[in-house]
Structure formats: structure tokens, C-alpha cells
C-alpha positions as CSV (number, residue, x, y, z in Angstrom):
1,M,61.5,26.6,-12.9
2,N,58.2,24.6,-13.2
3,H,57.0,22.4,-9.9
4,T,56.6,19.2,-12.4
5,C,57.6,16.6,-10.0
6,G,54.3,15.7,-8.2
7,C,55.8,16.1,-4.4
8,E,54.7,19.5,-3.9
9,R,53.4,19.0,-0.1
10,R,57.3,18.3,0.3
11,C,59.0,21.1,-1.1
12,P,56.8,23.7,-2.2
13,S,58.6,26.6,-5.2
14,V,61.8,24.7,-5.5
15,C,60.8,20.7,-7.1
16,V,61.8,20.4,-10.3
17,L,61.5,17.6,-13.2
18,V,64.7,16.4,-14.5
19,S,64.7,14.9,-17.2
20,L,66.4,13.5,-20.1
21,G,65.8,9.6,-18.3
22,M,67.2,10.4,-14.8
23,D,65.1,9.8,-12.1
24,V,62.8,12.5,-10.4
25,E,63.9,13.8,-7.2
26,C,63.6,17.4,-5.5
27,W,65.5,19.7,-5.4
28,R,66.3,21.8,-1.8
29,P,68.9,24.8,-2.0
30,K,70.7,25.2,0.9
31,H,70.6,28.7,2.9
32,R,67.2,29.1,1.1
33,A,66.1,31.9,3.6
34,I,69.2,33.5,3.5
35,R,69.2,33.3,-0.3
36,F,65.9,34.6,-0.5
37,V,66.6,38.0,1.4
38,L,69.9,38.9,-0.9
39,Q,68.1,38.0,-3.7
40,A,66.0,40.8,-2.8
41,L,68.9,43.2,-2.0
42,I,71.0,42.0,-5.4
43,R,68.2,43.3,-7.2
44,L,67.8,46.5,-5.1
45,A,71.1,47.3,-5.6
46,F,70.8,46.9,-9.0
47,A,67.7,49.1,-9.2
48,F,69.1,52.2,-7.1
49,L,73.2,51.6,-8.4
50,T,73.3,50.9,-11.8
51,K,71.1,51.3,-15.5
52,L,70.6,47.4,-15.7
53,T,69.0,45.5,-19.2
54,I,68.5,42.3,-19.5
55,E,68.3,40.6,-22.9
56,G,66.9,36.7,-23.8
57,Q,65.7,35.9,-20.8
58,E,63.0,33.6,-22.7
59,H,66.0,31.4,-23.4
60,L,65.9,30.5,-19.9
61,P,64.7,26.5,-19.5
62,S,61.0,25.9,-17.7
63,H,63.0,22.9,-15.2
64,G,66.2,21.4,-14.6
65,P,69.3,20.3,-14.6
66,V,70.8,24.1,-15.7
67,L,74.0,24.6,-15.9
68,L,74.5,28.6,-16.0
69,V,78.2,29.8,-17.7
70,A,79.4,33.4,-18.0
71,N,82.1,36.0,-18.6
72,H,84.3,36.6,-15.8
73,F,86.0,39.4,-15.6
74,H,85.4,41.3,-12.3
75,F,84.7,40.1,-8.6
76,A,81.8,41.2,-8.9
77,D,80.0,38.6,-11.7
78,P,78.7,36.4,-9.9
79,V,76.5,38.9,-8.1
80,A,75.1,39.8,-11.4
81,V,74.0,36.5,-12.8
82,I,72.1,35.9,-9.4
83,R,70.3,39.3,-10.0
84,A,69.3,37.6,-13.7
85,M,68.2,34.6,-12.1
86,P,64.2,34.5,-11.6
87,W,65.2,31.2,-9.4
88,P,68.1,30.4,-6.6
89,L,71.3,28.6,-7.9
90,D,74.0,26.7,-6.4
91,F,77.3,28.2,-7.5
92,I,81.2,27.1,-7.9
93,G,83.8,29.4,-7.0
94,G,87.0,30.2,-6.1
95,F,88.4,29.7,-2.3
96,R,90.0,33.3,-2.1
97,L,88.8,36.2,-3.2
98,P,92.3,38.1,-3.1
99,N,90.4,41.5,-5.5
100,A,87.0,41.5,-3.3
101,P,85.7,44.0,-1.3
102,T,84.6,42.6,2.2
103,G,81.4,43.3,1.4
104,V,81.7,40.7,-1.7
105,K,83.4,38.3,0.2
106,W,80.9,38.3,3.0
107,L,78.1,37.4,0.8
108,T,79.5,34.7,-1.0
109,R,80.2,33.1,2.4
110,A,76.4,33.6,2.8
111,W,74.9,32.6,-0.6
112,G,76.8,29.3,0.3
113,T,79.3,28.6,-2.6
114,M,81.2,25.3,-3.4
115,R,84.7,26.5,-3.0
116,V,87.2,24.9,-5.1
117,R,91.2,25.9,-4.4
118,R,92.4,27.1,-8.2
119,G,95.7,25.4,-9.6
120,G,94.7,22.3,-6.9
121,S,91.8,19.6,-6.0
122,S,88.1,20.7,-7.5
123,R,87.1,17.3,-7.2
124,G,85.0,18.6,-4.1
125,A,83.2,21.2,-5.6
126,L,82.4,19.7,-8.7
127,K,81.2,16.3,-7.1
128,D,78.2,18.6,-5.2
129,A,77.8,20.9,-8.5
130,E,77.4,17.0,-10.2
131,H,74.7,16.4,-7.3
132,T,72.4,19.7,-7.4
133,L,72.3,19.3,-11.3
134,R,71.0,15.3,-10.8
135,Q,68.3,16.7,-8.9
136,G,67.1,19.4,-11.7
137,G,68.8,21.9,-9.9
138,A,70.5,25.1,-10.8
139,V,73.9,25.2,-11.2
140,G,76.5,28.9,-12.2
141,I,80.0,28.7,-13.5
142,F,82.8,30.6,-14.3
143,P,84.7,28.5,-17.1
144,E,87.3,30.8,-17.5
145,G,88.6,29.4,-13.8
146,G,89.0,33.7,-12.6
147,S,88.5,37.0,-12.8
148,W,92.3,38.1,-14.0
149,A,91.7,39.7,-16.7
150,S,89.4,41.5,-19.0
151,V,88.9,40.1,-22.6
152,L,87.5,36.1,-22.7
153,R,90.5,33.3,-22.4
154,P,89.4,29.0,-23.0
155,G,87.4,27.6,-20.7
156,R,88.7,25.2,-17.9
157,P,87.6,21.6,-18.7
158,G,84.9,22.1,-15.3
159,A,81.9,23.2,-17.0
160,A,82.3,20.4,-20.2
161,Y,82.6,18.2,-17.0
162,L,79.1,18.5,-15.4
163,A,77.5,19.4,-18.4
164,T,78.3,15.6,-19.6
165,R,77.9,14.2,-16.7
166,S,74.7,15.6,-15.2
167,G,72.9,15.9,-19.1
168,A,72.3,19.4,-18.1
169,L,71.2,22.1,-20.6
170,V,74.1,24.8,-21.1
171,V,73.1,28.6,-20.8
172,P,75.7,30.8,-21.9
173,I,75.4,34.4,-20.4
174,G,77.7,37.3,-21.7
175,L,78.0,40.0,-18.8
176,D,79.0,43.4,-20.1
177,G,79.7,46.5,-17.8
178,V,80.7,44.9,-14.2
179,T,84.1,45.9,-14.7
180,E,83.1,49.9,-14.2
181,M,80.5,49.4,-11.3
182,F,82.4,50.3,-9.0
183,S,84.5,53.3,-10.7
184,A,81.3,54.8,-11.7
185,L,79.9,55.0,-8.7
186,C,83.1,56.6,-7.1
187,R,82.1,59.2,-9.5
188,G,78.8,59.9,-9.2
189,R,77.8,58.0,-12.1
190,R,75.5,54.3,-12.5
191,A,77.5,52.1,-14.9
192,R,75.5,50.6,-17.8
193,I,75.1,46.8,-17.0
194,A,74.0,44.1,-19.6
195,I,73.6,41.1,-19.3
196,R,72.7,38.9,-22.3
197,I,71.2,35.4,-22.2
198,G,71.6,33.2,-25.0
199,Q,70.1,30.3,-26.2
200,P,70.6,26.7,-24.3
201,L,73.7,24.4,-25.7
202,G,73.2,20.4,-25.2
203,P,72.3,17.7,-23.2
204,F,75.7,16.6,-24.1
205,P,76.2,12.6,-23.9
206,E,78.5,11.1,-21.5
207,A,82.1,11.9,-22.3
208,P,84.1,8.3,-22.8
209,R,87.7,8.2,-20.5
210,G,90.6,8.9,-21.1
211,R,92.4,10.8,-23.6
212,A,89.4,10.4,-25.7
213,G,87.5,11.8,-23.1
214,R,89.6,14.7,-22.8
215,V,89.1,15.7,-26.7
216,V,85.7,15.0,-26.3
217,L,85.5,17.7,-23.0
218,E,87.9,20.1,-24.9
219,G,85.3,20.5,-27.9
220,I,83.0,20.9,-25.1
221,S,84.3,23.5,-24.1
222,E,85.3,25.3,-27.6
223,T,81.8,25.3,-28.0
224,I,80.9,27.2,-24.5
225,M,83.0,29.7,-24.7
226,K,82.7,30.4,-27.9
227,S,78.4,31.0,-27.3
228,I,79.9,32.7,-24.4
229,A,82.1,35.2,-26.7
230,E,78.8,36.1,-28.8
231,L,77.5,37.8,-25.8
232,I,79.2,40.2,-25.7
233,P,81.4,43.2,-26.8
234,P,83.6,42.3,-30.3
235,H,86.8,43.7,-28.0
236,R,85.7,41.6,-25.0
237,R,85.9,38.2,-27.4
238,G,89.9,37.3,-26.1
239,V,91.0,34.6,-27.7
240,F,87.6,33.6,-29.3
241,S,87.1,37.1,-31.2
242,A,87.4,36.7,-35.0
243,D,89.7,39.6,-35.0
244,A,93.4,38.1,-35.9
245,R,95.1,41.1,-33.4
246,V,92.3,41.0,-30.9
247,R,93.2,37.3,-30.7
248,E,97.2,37.7,-30.5
249,A,96.6,40.4,-27.8
250,A,94.5,37.9,-25.7
251,Q,97.1,35.4,-25.8
252,A,99.2,36.7,-22.3
253,A,96.2,37.2,-20.5
254,A,94.9,33.1,-21.9
255,V,97.3,31.6,-19.7
256,Y,95.9,30.3,-16.7
257,P,98.2,32.1,-13.5
258,W,97.0,29.5,-10.7
259,E,98.7,26.6,-13.2
260,Q,101.7,28.1,-13.7
261,A,102.1,29.2,-9.9
262,G,101.4,25.6,-9.2
263,K,104.5,24.3,-11.7
264,D,107.0,26.7,-10.2
265,K,106.4,25.6,-6.5
266,S,106.7,22.1,-8.4
267,H,110.9,22.9,-9.4
268,E,110.9,24.5,-6.0
């Protein structure tokens, strides 16, 4: 991102202009040294272990705030998003990663994610993410809220909430092939991975409170998910597919499992 706010001496290379009438502040990403090293290692890993193509990097804004939204089919998706970005970013992620290997769990801890408890309260993580965005930073979030399926599902309200609260541009990202990365390596092959970056959405005005606000957030969330759908193969578009048969087949996967678990627990 461009360094444009006139405080070069205090925070070189990470200061950005907070646009849209907000105050200009200086974004200081956490764990900067560790993230720099990890990002370099991630680039090397993708270069040697995958056949990677990145499309649409010209769509990345030159300044923040930026909210990066992507489909979530695999525990390694955050690593793919990091690989595609030219600058550091904060991430919102699950508190537990039950299906991820130890190395991926370690990487998320070392990177420093804003942890959410699926099926529970996410207020703390959302507040931290909003703070990053209001400072002109970049935040990555997976609107589906988990990687329990390999087709696109409805978005949870978090991404739309952050977009309206911060005035950030929303950049949709389509990830394809990440689900095959480890299985391909086991066969001695390099997986073909495509990362497609779409045109920014927004900025969106702040939503009103109450039921009217929820309706606004639902509409923005649907817009975001449809934009992501356009960046992934048709058979992965799930409930946002133009094919009625694909939408019908995706209905079972569309149920948010942690919400159902919470309901079951409340009836015990």
C-alpha cells in the first residue's frame, strides 16, 4: 500500500491513508518481523510445491482500509491469501483448527490471528478487526465461517458488518485447487492452484440498527458471496450457482454446523 499520510519517520512502509473522510492514522501490524519471515517462507513453499497462478492483482487497492474476502474450502486457505498479497494483513480465524496439521496450527499462532469461537461470541475479534481497518489496514476474513464443505455456502454477517462499520473496500478472492495441495504432494505431484482477485466492492454505508440493519447486512453479504462465486469454477459455486441442480445439492452443506451444535446444547 502507498505510504501517504506524512508520518514516514514514525512508521515507514506500513502507513496508509484512511480514505472516505476518516482520520489519517498509522497502521502498525502486529508481529511484523515474524510475518515478514513467514510470508517469505510461504512464497518459497508455493514456488516449489505448487503450480500457482495469480490473476487480478491489478484490482488490489493502492491504500487501505481493505477487507479481503475469500471462499473457504480448506484449512490452508489463509496461507494462499497471504501468498497473493503484496503487503501484510491481519486475519480473522477460528479458535480451533481440528482438521489442520500441526504445522498449519503453528503458523496461524505465529502469524497472530484474531480468534473467533464458532457458534459463540465474536465481538472481540470483530472489534479488533474494525480497529485495524479504521487505521487503514488490511484484514482477511472467510465469510462462510469455516471450511466444512468444498462448495460455496451463504456468508455469515461478520464481513458485511466490518465493511459497513469501517468504510473499507471489499476485495473478493476466489481460491481454487488448495483442497488438492496435500493430496497431490502425497502422489509426488505439484497441485495446480489458482488465486483470482476480483474488482473491489463498496465502500458501503453504515447499516441502521435493528431489523432494518440486519436486512441491509444480509443484502451486502449476498453481494459479497456472489462476487466470490464468479471467481471460482461453476461446480464449486454451491448455493450461488446458476444451475438449480448444483444449488439443490449444496443445500445440506449450507447449514452452519456450529449454530446447530449450539441449538442442540441449549436443549440438553
